[in-house]
LUMDO-700547 format. One record per atom (N, C-alpha, C, CB): residue in three letters; z, y, x. Coordinates in steps of 0.1 Angstrom, whole numbers, plus 5000, padded with zeros to 4 digits. Atoms other than C-alpha are relative to their C-alpha. Glycine has a CB too. Example, Ala and Ser with C-alpha at 12.3 -4.5 7.8 and 13.67 -1.06 7.14 Angstrom:
# residues 2
ALA500049885009ALA507849555123ALA500050125009ALA501250004990SER500049894991SER507149895137SER500850114992SER498650055004
This chain:
# residues 479
MET499650065012MET510775176168MET500649865002MET498949994990LEU499650134996LEU511174836183LEU501450005006LEU499149935009TYR498749984993TYR514074956205TYR501150034990TYR499950125010LEU499049965010LEU515875106175LEU500449874992LEU499450104990SER499750125008SER515574776156SER500949905009SER498749924997VAL499250084991VAL516974586187VAL501450055000VAL499449995014ILE498749945000ILE519874826189ILE500849974987ILE499950155003ILE499350025013ILE520674796152ILE500449854999ILE499050044988GLY499850145000GLY520374416155GLY501249965008GLY498849925004ILE498950034991ILE522774406184ILE501350054994ILE499850065014TYR498849945006TYR525274636167TYR500449914988TYR499750144995ALA499750095012ALA525074416135ALA500749875005ALA498849974992ILE499450134995ILE525874106156ILE501550035005ILE499249945011ILE498649964995ILE528874286173ILE500950024988ILE499950135008VAL499249975012VAL530174406139VAL500449864993VAL499350094990LEU499750135006LEU529874046125LEU501049935008LEU498749924999ILE499150074992ILE531673896154ILE501450064999ILE499650005015LEU498749935001LEU534474156153LEU500649984986LEU499950155003SER499650025014SER534674116115SER500749864999SER498950014990ILE499550145000ILE535273736120ILE501450005007ILE499049905007PHE498749994993PHE538073816145PHE501050064991PHE499950085013ILE499049935009ILE539674056120ILE500549914989ILE499350134994ILE499650095011ILE539573806092ILE500949895005ILE498749934994LEU499150104994LEU541073536115LEU501450045003LEU499349945012GLU498749954997GLU543973756122GLU501049994988GLU500050145005ASN499250015012ASN545173706086ASN500950124997ASN500949875001ARG499349885003ARG546174066081ARG500250014985ARG499250125006ASN500049965013ASN546974226049ASN498550034995ASN500950144998PRO501449995004PRO543674206029PRO499550144999PRO499849944986THR500449865001THR543574586023THR499750055014THR501150084993ARG500249964987ARG543874646060ARG498849945006ARG501349985009THR501250074995THR541274386068THR498850074996THR500149854995MET501249935006MET538774556045MET499850135006MET500150014985ALA500049864995ALA539674896059ALA499349995014ALA501450065001TRP500650014987TRP538874786095TRP498549965000TRP500849905008ILE501550045001ILE535574616085ILE499250124995ILE499949884990LEU500749885004LEU534574936067LEU499850105011LEU500750074988VAL500149914988VAL535375136098VAL498949965010VAL501450015008LEU501050064991LEU533174906119LEU498650034995LEU500249855002ILE501349995006ILE530274936094ILE499650155000ILE500049944986PHE500449875002PHE530375306087PHE500250105011PHE500750054987LEU499849914988LEU531475456120LEU499449935012LEU501550035002PRO500650074989PRO528975316145PRO500650055013PRO498450035000LEU499449984987LEU530375286180LEU501450045000LEU499150105008VAL498749955001VAL533375486171VAL500949894994VAL500150134992GLY499250105006GLY534575206149GLY500349895009GLY499249954988ILE499850114990ILE534174946176ILE501150055010ILE498749975008PHE499049944991PHE536075176200PHE501450004994PHE499650145004LEU498649995007LEU538975226175LEU500649864999LEU499850064986TYR499550135002TYR539274856168TYR500449945013TYR499049914993LEU499750064987LEU539174746204LEU501350065007LEU498950025010TYR498949944994TYR541874996214TYR501250024992TYR499550145005ILE498849985008ILE544175036185ILE500149904988ILE500150134994GLY500050095012GLY543274756160GLY500449865002GLY498750014994GLN499850144997GLN544074426177GLN501449965000GLN499349965013ASN498650045001ASN547274246167ASN500449925012ASN500149924988HIS499550084989HIS547274006197HIS500650075011HIS498849915005ARG499549924989ARG547974286221ARG501550034997ARG499250135001LYS498649975004LYS551274356202LYS500949895005LYS500250024985LYS499250114996LYS552574006209LYS500250005015LYS499449874996LYS499950004986LYS551774026246LYS500850125005LYS498650015006THR499349884995THR553174386250THR501549984998THR499550124992PHE498549995003PHE556574316234PHE500749875001PHE500150054986SER499450134999SER557273946241SER501350015009SER499149905005LYS498949994991LYS559574036270LYS501150084994LYS499650055014LYS499049915007LYS561274316250LYS500849924990LYS499350114994ARG499350075010ARG562274076223ARG501149915006ARG499149904992LYS499050094993LYS564073836247LYS501250095005LYS499349935012GLN499049914995GLN565974126263GLN500850064988GLN499550115008ASP499349955012ASP566874266228ASP501149914995ASP499050034989TYR499050105004TYR568673946219TYR501250005009TYR499449865000ARG498850004991ARG570873966250ARG500850134997ARG499550005014VAL499349875003VAL571774336243VAL500749994987VAL499050125001LEU499450005013LEU572374266207LEU501349915000LEU499049944990LYS498850084999LYS574873986215LYS501150085006LYS499749885009ARG498949914994ARG576874236236ARG500550094989ARG499550085012LEU499649915011LEU576874466206LEU501049934990LEU498850064992LEU499250085010LEU578174196182LEU501449965006LEU499349884996ASP498850044994ASP580874116208ASP501050125001ASP499849945014THR499249884999THR582174476207THR500950004987THR499250135001GLN499050015011GLN585174556184GLN499650104989GLN501350045006ILE500349925012ILE583474706154ILE500949954988ILE498549984996THR499050035011THR585874706124THR499349954988THR500850124997PHE500650065012PHE584774466097PHE501149974989PHE499349875004THR498950045008THR588174436080THR499850054985THR501350065005GLN500249955013GLN586974646050GLN498749944993GLN499950155000PHE501250055005PHE583774446046PHE500149934987PHE499449915010GLY499850085012GLY584974206019GLY500450104989GLY501049895002LYS499549915010LYS586774486000LYS498850094995LYS501150095006PHE501249925003PHE583574696001PHE499149934990PHE499250045013PHE500950075009PHE581574425984PHE500749974987PHE499649865007LYS499350035012LYS584174335959LYS500150124991LYS501549955002LYS500049875008LYS584474695948LYS498750044994LYS500650115008ASN501349945004ASN580774775946ASN499049894998ASN499650095011PHE500950115000PHE579374435939PHE498750024991PHE500749884994LYS501149985010LYS577074555910LYS499150125003LYS500650014987ASP500949884998ASP575674875925ASP499049975012ASP500850125003VAL501150014990VAL572774935949VAL500549975014VAL499250125000ARG499550024986ARG574974925980ARG500149855003ARG501350075002ALA499950144998ALA575674555975ALA498749935003ALA500749944989LYS501350064997LYS571974485978LYS499550055013LYS499050034989MET500549944988MET571274716007MET500749955012MET500250155000VAL499350044988VAL574074616031VAL499649865005VAL501550004997PRO500350134994PRO573374246034PRO498549995004PRO500249894990LEU501450004995LEU569574306036LEU499950065014LEU499250084990ILE500149934987ILE569974546065ILE500749925011ILE500650144999LEU499350084990LEU572474316082LEU499149885004LEU501349954994ARG500750124997ARG570074016080ARG498650045006ARG499849924987ASN501349984995ASN566674176086ASN499950085012ASN499150074989GLY500049924988GLY567674416113GLY501249985009GLY500050144996ASP498850024992ASP570974276127ASP500850125001ASP499649945014ALA499349874999ALA572574606118ALA501349994992ALA499150114994PRO498750015006PRO576274566111PRO500450134993PRO501149965010ILE499449885007ILE578074806087ILE501250045007ILE500249974985THR498849954994THR580675026103THR500650104990THR499650075014PHE499249925010PHE583375226085PHE500750125006PHE501049924993ASN499249894995ASN585275446109ASN499050105006ASN501049955011ASN501049904996ASN582775726110ASN500250134993ASN498649954997GLU500249875006GLU582376096104GLU498650045001GLU501050115007VAL501449965001VAL578976216093VAL499850144996VAL499249904990LYS500349865004LYS577676566093LYS498550024999LYS500550105012ILE501449975002ILE574376666078ILE499650135006ILE499750004984LEU500549884993LEU572376916099LEU498750044993LEU499849975015LYS501249955008LYS569877136080LYS499250095009LYS500550074988ASN501049924992ASN566877256100ASN500350015015ASN499950144994GLY499950004986GLY566277316136GLY501150085007GLY498750045006ALA499049924993ALA568577596145ALA501449945000ALA500150144993GLN498650065000GLN571777426134GLN500049875008GLN500349974985THR500050124992THR570677096149THR500050025015THR498749924996PHE500049974985PHE569777236183PHE501350055005PHE498950095003THR498749954996THR573077426184THR501049895002THR500550114990GLU499050114999GLU575077116177GLU499749915012GLU500049924987MET500450094989MET573076906202MET500350065014MET498549974999LEU499749934987LEU573377156230LEU501550015003LEU499350145001LYS498549994998LYS577077196224LYS500549865004LYS500650044986ALA499650134996ALA577476816226ALA499749975014ALA499449894991ILE500550034987ILE575476796258ILE501050085010ILE498650055002GLU499149924992GLU577677076273GLU501349945002GLU500150144994GLY498750074999GLY580776876265GLY500049865006GLY500650004987ALA500150134995ALA579576556280ALA500949985012ALA498649965005GLN499050034989GLN582176386303GLN499549885008GLN501349974994ASP500450124993ASP580476056313ASP498549985000ASP500649884993HIS501450035000HIS576876006302HIS499350074988HIS499749855000ILE500949945011ILE573976156281ILE498849914999ILE499650155003HIS501250085002HIS571275936266HIS499150064990HIS500449854996MET500949925009MET568276106250MET498649935000MET499850145006GLU501250075002GLU565175946235GLU499250074989GLU500249854996TYR500749915009TYR562476156218TYR498549975000TYR500250145003PHE501550025001PHE558976116204PHE499350125005PHE499749994985ILE500649874995ILE558076486211ILE501050085007ILE499450074988ILE499349894992ILE559476706238ILE499050095005ILE500949945012LYS501049904996LYS557577026243LYS500550095011LYS499550074988ASP499649904990ASP557677256273ASP499950144993ASP499050005012SER499949885008SER558677546250SER501350075003SER499949964985GLU498749934997GLU561577786248GLU501149914997GLU500050124991ILE498850095003ILE563877536231ILE499949885010ILE499949954986GLY500150114990GLY562477256254GLY500650045013GLY498549975002ARG499449954988ARG563477466284ARG501550015000ARG499450135004LYS498549995002LYS566977516270LYS500649865002LYS500450054986PHE499550144998PHE567377136268PHE499849965015PHE499349904991GLN500350044986GLN565877096303GLN501250065009GLN498750065005ARG498949934992ARG568477346318ARG501349934997ARG500050154997ALA498850065003ALA571277186299ALA500249865006ALA500249984984LEU499950134993LEU570476836312LEU500150015015LEU498749924996ILE499949984986ILE569976956347ILE501450045004ILE499050115005LYS498649964997LYS573377126346LYS501049895000LYS500450114990LYS499150115001LYS575176816335LYS499749895011LYS499949934986ALA500450094989ALA573276596360ALA500650055013ALA498549985001GLU499449954988GLU574376826388GLU501550005001GLU499550155002GLU498550015001GLU577976796376GLU500449855003GLU500550054987GLY499750144998GLY577676416382GLY500049924988GLY501449995006ILE500150075012ILE577176316346ILE498749915000ILE500050094988GLN501250085001GLN574776026341GLN499150054989GLN500349854998VAL500949965011VAL571676146322VAL498749925001VAL499750165003ARG501250085001ARG568875926310ARG499150064989ARG500349854997LEU500949945010LEU565776056291LEU498849914999LEU499650145005ILE501350085003ILE562975856274ILE499250104991ILE500349874992TYR500949925009TYR559976046260TYR498849914997TYR499650135007ASP501150085004ASP557075896242ASP498750045008ASP499750004985GLY501149974992GLY553875866263GLY498850074993GLY499549885006VAL501049935008VAL551675996234VAL500550124993VAL499349904990GLY499549895007GLY553876216214GLY500350125009GLY501349964993SER499749904990SER554876406245SER498950015011SER501449985006TRP501150014990TRP551476376262TRP499850145008TRP498749964994LYS500249874994LYS551476756270LYS501150035011LYS499950114990LEU498949974991LEU554676726290LEU499649975015LEU501249914997LYS500550014986LYS553776796327LYS501149995010LYS499150125003GLU499150024989GLU555376746360GLU500850125003GLU499349965013ASP499249884997ASP556477106363ASP501250014990ASP499150134998TYR498850015009TYR558877026334TYR500949885004TYR499649984985LEU499250124997LEU559876676345LEU500550005014LEU499149884998LYS499550014986LYS560176726383LYS501350065002LYS499050075009PRO498749954999PRO563176956381PRO501149914995PRO500150144994LEU499050095006LEU564976706359LEU500249885010LEU499449944987ARG499850114990ARG564376416384ARG500750055012ARG498649945003LYS499449954988LYS565276636413LYS501550024998LYS499450145004ALA498649985003ALA568676706396ALA500749874998ALA500250094988GLY499450135001GLY569276336392GLY499949944986GLY501450015003VAL500250065013VAL568176286356VAL499049895001VAL499450114990GLN500950115000GLN566575946351GLN499050014989GLN500849865000VAL501049975010VAL563276006332VAL499049885000VAL499350135003GLU501050115002GLU560975736318GLU499250034988GLU500749864998ALA500949995011ALA557975746296ALA499949874992ALA498650055004PHE500150125008PHE557675496267PHE498549974998PHE500750024986LEU501450045001LEU554375316269LEU499050115003LEU499749944986PRO501049904997PRO552375576287PRO498649954999PRO500250065014VAL501450055002VAL548675546279VAL499250035012VAL499450074987THR500849994988THR546875486311THR499149885002THR500950025013LEU500950124997LEU543975266322LEU500749915010LEU498650055005PRO500950075009PRO543674976321PRO500849964987PRO499549875006PHE499250045011PHE546474956294PHE499850094988PHE501550005004PHE500249905011PHE544975216271PHE500149944986PHE498750075002GLY500150065013GLY544174986242GLY501349934996GLY498949905000SER498850085004SER547374776243SER501250094997SER500449905010ARG498849925001ARG549675076242ARG499850124990ARG500350065013LEU500249885008LEU548075356222LEU500649994986LEU498550034999ASN499750025015ASN548875216187ASN501550004998ASN499449884995TYR498650025003TYR552575156192TYR500950105006TYR500449865006ARG499349884995ARG554575476195ARG501549994997ARG499450124995ASN498649985002ASN558275546199ASN500250134993ASN500849995013HIS499849885009HIS558875786170HIS501550034998HIS499449974986ARG498549985001ARG562675776175ARG500450135005ARG500849895006LYS499449884995LYS564776086180LYS501549975001LYS499750134991ILE498650044998ILE568175996195ILE500650085011ILE500049855004LEU499249944990LEU570776186214LEU501449934999LEU500150154999LEU498750064999LEU573976006225LEU500850065011LEU500049855001VAL499249944990VAL576776176244VAL501349925001VAL500350154997ASP498850074997ASP579575966260ASP500249884991ASP501250094999GLY499950125009GLY578875686234GLY500850034988GLY500649895007THR499149975012THR580975876208THR499350104991THR501350065006VAL500749905009VAL578676156195VAL498549975000VAL500350155006GLY501450045001GLY575276056182GLY499250094990GLY499949864995PHE500849925009PHE572376246166PHE498749924998PHE499750145007THR501350055003THR569176126149THR499550074987THR499949844999GLY500649945011GLY566776246122GLY498650035002GLY500850124996GLY501449974999GLY563476416118GLY499650105010GLY499650054987ILE500349884991ILE563676696144ILE499849965014ILE501250104999ASN500450014986ASN561876676177ASN500450125008ASN498549975001ILE499749884991ILE562276916206ILE498850095001ILE500549955014GLY501149914999GLY559877196200GLY500350134992GLY498749944994ASP499749875007ASP559777566188ASP499550004986ASP499250115008GLU500550005014GLU557877476156GLU501249964991GLU498949904998TYR498950045008TYR561177316144TYR501050124997TYR500749895007LEU499349885003LEU562577666145LEU499250104992LEU500450075014GLY500949925009GLY559777796122GLY499150095008GLY500950084992ARG500849914992ARG557677946150ARG498549965001ARG500550005014ASP501450035001ASP554377776141ASP499450094990ASP499949854995LYS500649905008LYS552178046127LYS499349954988LYS499150095008ARG500750065011ARG550177816105ARG500949944990ARG499049905005LEU499150085009LEU552977596091LEU501250094995LEU500549885007GLY498949915004GLY555677876090GLY501349935000GLY499750054986PHE498750055000PHE559177786080PHE500049855000PHE500850054987TRP500050144998TRP560077436090TRP501349944994TRP499949965015ARG498950065007ARG562377236066ARG500249865005ARG499950004985ASP499850134994ASP563976936083ASP501549964998ASP499549995014THR498650055001THR567176726083THR500349905012THR500249934987HIS499550084989HIS569176566111HIS501449954996HIS499950075014VAL498650055003VAL572476376112VAL500849995013VAL499949864994LYS499050014989LYS575476406136LYS501049894996LYS500650135003ILE499050115003ILE577676096138ILE501149995010ILE499249864999LEU498950034992LEU581076046152LEU500649874996LEU501150125000GLY499450135004GLY582575696153GLY499249885004GLY500250004986GLU500550144996GLU581675326154GLU498549984998GLU500849904992ALA501550015001ALA578075366142ALA499350025013ALA499550094989ASN500649974988ASN577375496176ASN499849885009ASN500750115008TYR500250124993TYR577775146190TYR498649944998TYR501049894995VAL501350055003VAL574575056172VAL498950095005VAL499949984984LEU501049914995LEU572775366181LEU499949995015LEU500450154997GLN500050034985GLN573775306218GLN499249885003GLN501449995005THR500850124997THR572374956216THR498550024998THR500549894990ILE501449975002ILE569075076203ILE499450075012ILE499750094987PHE500549934988PHE568775316232PHE500049915012PHE501050125003LEU499950094988LEU569875056258LEU498949905000LEU501349935001LYS501150095001LYS567274816245LYS498750075005LYS499849944986ASP501249924996ASP564575086249ASP500050035014ASP499950124991TRP499949964985TRP565875186283TRP499649885009TRP501450055003TYR500450124992TYR565574836296TYR498549985000TYR500849874995PHE501450025002PHE562074816282PHE499250095009PHE499650024986VAL500849914992VAL560875126301VAL500450005014VAL500250144994SER499549994986SER562975096333SER500449875006SER501250095000HIS499650134995HIS563974726336HIS501450015006HIS499049955011GLU498649984995GLU567574856343GLU500849954988GLU500350145004GLU499150065011GLU570074646323GLU501450075001GLU500149855001LEU498749925001LEU573174856313LEU500949934990LEU499750144996ASP499050075009ASP576174666299ASP501450045003ASP499849855001ALA498649974996ALA579174846313ALA500850054987ALA500050125010PRO499249965011PRO582074906289PRO500050164997PRO501549965002ARG500049855002ARG581675286295ARG499050044989ARG499650065014TYR501049965011TYR578675286271TYR500549964986TYR498749935003PHE499550045013PHE580775136243PHE501550035000PHE499749854997PRO498649974999PRO584075326245PRO500749984986PRO500250155004ARG499350015013ARG586775286218ARG499850134993ARG501549975003GLN500349895009GLN586075516189GLN501450054994GLN499049984990GLY498749955005GLY588975736177GLY499950064986GLY500550115009TYR500249945013TYR587775806142TYR500449904989TYR498650054997GLN499650085011GLN589375666110GLN499350054987GLN501549994998GLY500649955012GLY587575676077GLY499449884992GLY498950095003GLU500650115008GLU585775486049GLU498550024998GLU500750014986LYS501549985002LYS582175616053LYS499349885006LYS499650135007GLY500850114995GLY580075306055GLY498750055005GLY499849904989VAL501249964993VAL577175346079VAL499349885006VAL500350115010GLN500850104992GLN574375116090GLN498950085006GLN499549894990ILE501149944993ILE571875226116ILE499049895002ILE500550065014LEU501050105000LEU568675036112LEU498850045008LEU499549974986SER501249974992SER565875026138SER498849914995SER500249985015SER501250085003SER562274906132SER499050025011SER499550034986GLY501149994991GLY559274846153GLY499149885001GLY500650025014PRO501050115000PRO556274626161PRO500549885008PRO498750055006ASP499550114992ASP558474406183ASP501049924991ASP500850055012MET499150075009MET560574296152MET499249914991MET500850104993TYR500650105009TYR559873996129TYR499750074986TYR500949884999TRP500149945013TRP560474196097TRP499750155001TRP501349984992HIS500149865001HIS559374546087HIS501250054994HIS498750044991THR498649985005THR562974636084THR500250124991THR501050005012ILE499849885008ILE562974996072ILE499150004987ILE499650135008GLN500850015012GLN560074926048GLN500749924990GLN498649935004GLN499350095010GLN562174646032GLN501250084995GLN500449875007ALA498949925004ALA565174886031ALA499650104989ALA500750065011TYR500649905010TYR563075156013TYR499749934987TYR498850075006PHE500450075012PHE561674895989PHE501349964992PHE499349875004THR498850045008THR565174775980THR500750124994THR501049925010ALA499449885005ALA566575125976ALA499350044987ALA500050115010ILE500849965011ILE563775185951ILE500249904988ILE498550025003THR500050105011THR563874855932THR501449984995THR499449875005ALA498650025005ALA567674835930ALA500550124992ALA500949975012ALA499549885007ALA568075185916ALA499949984985ALA499250125004ARG500050005014ARG569075215880ARG499950144994ARG501449944995LYS500049865005LYS569375595876LYS499050095007LYS501450065001SER500849894993SER567575795903SER499649955014SER500850135001VAL500550024987VAL565475775934VAL499450145004VAL499049895002TYR500549874996TYR564976105953TYR499549985015TYR501150115000ILE500750034987ILE562576105983ILE499450145005ILE498949904999THR500749894993THR561576376008THR499349945012THR501050115005THR500850064989THR558776286032THR498850095002THR499549864997PRO501249924998PRO555976476049PRO498749934997PRO500050055015TYR501250085002TYR553476196044TYR500349894990TYR499549935013LEU499850115010LEU553075956014LEU498749915001LEU500250074986VAL501150104999VAL550675676025VAL500649865001VAL499150035013PRO499250125000PRO552675376014PRO499149874999PRO501050004989ASP500750135003ASP551675006014ASP500149974985ASP500649895009GLU500150035014GLU551074835981GLU501449974995GLU499149884998GLY498750045004GLY554674705980GLY500850134996GLY500749935010ILE499349875003ILE556275055982ILE499450074988ILE500150095012LEU500749935011LEU553675205959LEU500349944987LEU498550005002THR499750075013THR554274945932THR501450024997THR499749855002ALA498549985002ALA558074975936ALA500250144993ALA500849995012LEU499849865006LEU557775355929LEU499550014986LEU499350105009LYS500550005013LYS555575305899LYS500849924990LYS498549945000VAL499250085009VAL557675035884VAL501350074997VAL500349865006ALA498749925002ALA560875245889ALA499750114990ALA500550065013GLY500349905009GLY559175525871GLY499849954986GLY498750085004LEU500250065014LEU558075305842LEU501349944994LEU499049885002ARG498750045005ARG561675165840ARG500850114995ARG500749925011GLY499249885004GLY562875515833GLY500950055010GLY500849964988VAL499249944989VAL564475575867VAL499450145003VAL499949915012ASP500449864997ASP564375945876ASP499550005015ASP501250104998VAL500650004987VAL561975925906VAL499350135003VAL499049885001ARG500649874996ARG561176255924ARG499749995015ARG501150114997ILE500550004987ILE559176295955ILE499650145005ILE498849905002LEU500349864995LEU559076615976LEU499149985012LEU501350075004LEU501050004989LEU556076665999LEU499650145004LEU498749924995PRO500449874996PRO554576956018PRO498850054992PRO499650005015SER501249955007SER551977186003SER499050055011SER500450124991VAL501049974988VAL550377256038VAL500049875008VAL500550125008ALA500250124993ALA548976996061ALA500250035015ALA498649954998ASP500050004986ASP549876936097ASP499049895006ASP501449975006HIS501050104997HIS547576626097HIS499149994988HIS500649865005ARG500749985012ARG544776686073ARG499649864993ARG498750075003THR500450135006THR543576326068THR501249934993THR499549905011VAL498850065007VAL547076206060VAL500450084988VAL501250005010PHE499749915011PHE547576506037PHE499249964988PHE499850155004TRP500950045011TRP544576416016TRP500249864995TRP498550025004ALA499750145004ALA545376046017ALA501350004991ALA500249915012SER498849995008SER548876136003SER499750044986SER501050105007GLN500349955014GLN547376325974GLN499249904992GLN499350135001SER500850105008SER545176035965SER500849914992SER499149925010HIS499150085007HIS548175855952HIS500750074988HIS501149945009PHE499349925010PHE549276135929PHE499849944985PHE499650145001LYS500350035014LYS547576025897LYS500749874995LYS498549974998GLU499450125005GLU548875665895GLU501550025000GLU499649895009LEU498649985001LEU552375785903LEU500450094988LEU500550075013LEU499749915011LEU552276065878LEU499949924986LEU499150125000ASP500250095012ASP550975815852ASP501249924997ASP498749915001ALA498850095002ALA554075605858ALA501350084997ALA500149925013GLY498849925003GLY556475895852GLY500750055013GLY500949924992VAL499449954987VAL557175975889VAL499750155000VAL499449935012LYS500149854999LYS557776355894LYS499750035015LYS501350074995ILE500449964987ILE555976505924ILE500150155002ILE498649945003TYR499849864997TYR556776835940TYR499450035014TYR501550055000GLN500549954987GLN555077035968GLN500850125005GLN498550035000TYR499149894994TYR557277255990TYR499150125003TYR500749955013GLN500849884999GLN556077615989GLN500550105011GLN500050074987LYS499449914991LYS558377786014LYS499549995014LYS501549995000GLY500550034986GLY556777636045GLY499649855001GLY501150035011PHE500350154998PHE556477276058PHE501249925000PHE499249985014VAL498850095001VAL558877006049VAL499749875008VAL500349964985HIS500250114990HIS559376726075HIS501149904999HIS499950065014SER498950095001SER562576556064SER499649864995SER501150064990LYS500350145005LYS562576176059LYS501349954994LYS499649915013ILE498850035007ILE565176106032ILE499749924988ILE500750144996ILE500050075013ILE565675866003ILE501549994996ILE499349865001MET498750025006MET568675865980MET499849914988MET500650144995SER500150105011SER569275585955SER501350004992SER499749865005ASP498950015009ASP571675615925ASP501250085004ASP500349864997ASP498849924995ASP573975875942ASP500949915008ASP500750064989GLN499250094993GLN575275575962GLN499649985015GLN500049864993VAL500550024987VAL573075545992VAL499150115005VAL499249865001THR500949904994THR571375806015THR499549955013THR500850145001SER500650034988SER568975726042SER499350135006SER499049894999ILE500649894993ILE568075996068ILE499649945014ILE501050125002GLY500550054988GLY565975916098GLY498750055005GLY500049855000THR501349964994THR562675916116THR498849944993THR500049965015ALA501150085006ALA560575686094ALA499550084987ALA500549874996ASN500749955011ASN558075846071ASN499649894990ASN498750085004PHE500550105010PHE556675686039PHE498549985002PHE500350054986ASP501450044997ASP553475576056ASP500049875008ASP499350115008ILE500150134994ILE552175256070ILE500350005015ILE498649944997ARG499849994985ARG552275376106ARG501550005003ARG499450135005SER498650014998SER555975446104SER500649874997SER500750114992LEU499350125005LEU556875136085LEU499649875007LEU499949994985GLU500550124994GLU554774886105GLU499750015014GLU498849964992LEU500549994986LEU553575026138LEU500950075010LEU498750075000ASN499149914991ASN556075286152ASN501349935002ASN500150144994PHE498650034998PHE559475236167PHE500850114993PHE500449995015GLU499349905008GLU561775416142GLU501549965000GLU499550004986VAL498650035003VAL565475446134VAL500550094988VAL500950045013ASN499549935011ASN567175546102ASN501549974998ASN499349954987VAL498650025003VAL570875596092VAL500149984985VAL500850135005PHE499750035014PHE571975446059PHE501550034998PHE499649854996ILE498649955002ILE575075616046ILE500449964986ILE500150165002TYR499550045013TYR577175466018TYR501250084997TYR500449855001ASP498949905002ASP579275766008ASP499550104989ASP500450075013GLU500449915011GLU579075955975GLU500150155003GLU500949974988LYS499949864996LYS580176285990LYS498850045008LYS501350035008ILE501149974992ILE577476276016ILE498750014991ILE499849905011THR501250005008THR574876185990THR500050124991THR500049874991LYS500049885008LYS576076465968LYS499650125007LYS501550024994ARG500449884991ARG575676715997ARG498449995002ARG500749995013VAL501550014997VAL572076586005VAL499350024987VAL499749865006LYS500649985013LYS571276575968LYS499950154996LYS500749934988GLY500049855002GLY572276945965GLY499050075008GLY501450055004ASP501149944992ASP569977035994ASP498649964994ASP500149945014PHE501350045006PHE567176835977PHE499650084988PHE500149854996PHE500349925012PHE567477025944PHE499850145004PHE501149984990GLU500249874995GLU567677345963GLU498550015005GLU501050045012ASP501450004995ASP564377255980ASP499049994988ASP499849885009LEU500950015012LEU562877165946LEU499850144994LEU500649914989ARG500149875006ARG563577525935ARG499050085008ARG501450075000GLU500949934992GLU561377635964GLU498649925000GLU500550005015SER501150095000SER558677385953SER499250024987SER500449865002LYS500850005013LYS555877355927LYS499849854995LYS498650065003ARG500250135006ARG555877055904ARG498549974997ARG500949984988ILE501450045003ILE552576875901ILE499949934987ILE499449915012HIS500150065013HIS551576805866HIS498649934999HIS500150104988LEU501350085000LEU548876545857LEU498850084995LEU500349884991GLU501149925005GLU546876785836GLU499450095010GLU500450084988GLU500549914989GLU546577025865GLU499449935011GLU501250095005TYR500650084989TYR545976765891TYR498649954996TYR500949885003GLU501450055004GLU542976625871GLU499050105000GLU500149934987LYS501049895000LYS541376965872LYS499650045014LYS500650124993ARG500349974986ARG541076955910ARG498549995002ARG500749915010SER501449994998SER537677025925SER499449865005SER499750105011VAL500750124996VAL535076755932VAL500149995016VAL498550014997LYS499850004986LYS535376855969LYS501349935004LYS499950145006ASN498750054997ASN539076775969ASN500149854996ASN501150084993ARG500050145004ARG538476445950ARG499349925011ARG499349984987LEU500850074990LEU535976345977LEU500949985013LEU498750075004LYS499150004988LYS538476436005LYS501149894998LYS500650145002GLU499050105003GLU541176225988GLU499549865001GLU500650034987SER500650145000SER538975925983SER499649955014SER498849994991ALA500450034986ALA537575936018ALA501249975009ALA499250115006ALA498750024992ALA541075976034ALA500749874996ALA500950124998ARG499350125005ARG542475696012ARG499349875006ARG500049994985LEU500650124994LEU539875446026LEU500649975014LEU498550035002PHE499450024987PHE541575496060PHE501549985000PHE499650115009SER498550015002SER545175476046SER500649885008SER500449994986PRO499350114993PRO545875126060PRO500050015015PRO499349874996ILE500049994986ILE545075236095ILE500450145006ILE498649975006LEU499649874996LEU546375596096LEU501249995008LEU500250094988
């Protein structure tokens, strides 16, 4: 009994000391309380989680060098010949709509210039996306840059492996970044043939001792393919067979990707080159990576990156502005709805203002805790007039927001705290009514495959489900 008392006393002292450290970090109060509750109610496990994924000071140390290099690469981007001649005309014409609020915000918080000479193609689901990507790889003449959160040694994964090997053997420069946690199952029998063929392969923050704690929490969630600096892809689709609907539990996989031709690829290339330097220490600044683009058009595009190495939560602020600036409608598709208080309040206020706010979510869970945490927000959103739908055909994984039929964002960032504050993400913001009309059409088509959640029905859920939601919500700030 004495030993037990001593152990409890020691644990209490450790929790008290760590709680003081957490308070002194001046975090968001909600997150501070969440970590303290984890320490109290998850003995030992809570201490382990905090020491390895909860400490902010590790972030500064991990990314200090990356910031310095990013500034140098960014300067080269701004020195390239991106066409800004229509910039003033764009603002004069659209001064009163949501675009005039989005463009300067993204330029200032993320150093993301707006480009106009672009062609944008919306890619619906895995089959179409993979076909377009493999076709682009096959046509590469100079270089291929690929950066992915998840690459699986699967049937489609092997197709990409063979395609990259073939181009490397032809003398094309091929560089590949994979996330050290998202692609943790990727073994040497997949990677070795790539390296042997001449593909340069690097892992982003691989989680190994003694760097386990400083790296685990900050993941590269980006999905980027760039071919010759002129053809770019990004969106929600990783490299795996489940994106072709082959997951028996989740079934049909609904997702969205974007293909870009034109000047916006200067920005996408810059994001890749910054990450490449971080993982390889190889600085690439040759003109070959920023070729002249041959496309003329009026599609305004900004490509915005975010990550723990940046001063602002850039995509979070862009989402917030898209919601608060909307006068007519906000349409959102996301697999996870675990927003911070700012985004949550913006959604509720938009609903109360009479804006048509609709959110499409999955009806099946790929991550159960996040699934239940998402549902814990339903009541307050429904009370505010927000319409919520759950996709019934399979699993929806798209990350989309549309504001007033003027702005469409498609990318890698979910509506959760992890995406908006901890992960490295990239989103494409498209200022084109035709593109928004196309994406809106897909959205309403998805709604026809969905079930609308009504407040009366939601309040009849079981006590068991209420407990799951409440328990999961406690951990929302750290999910």
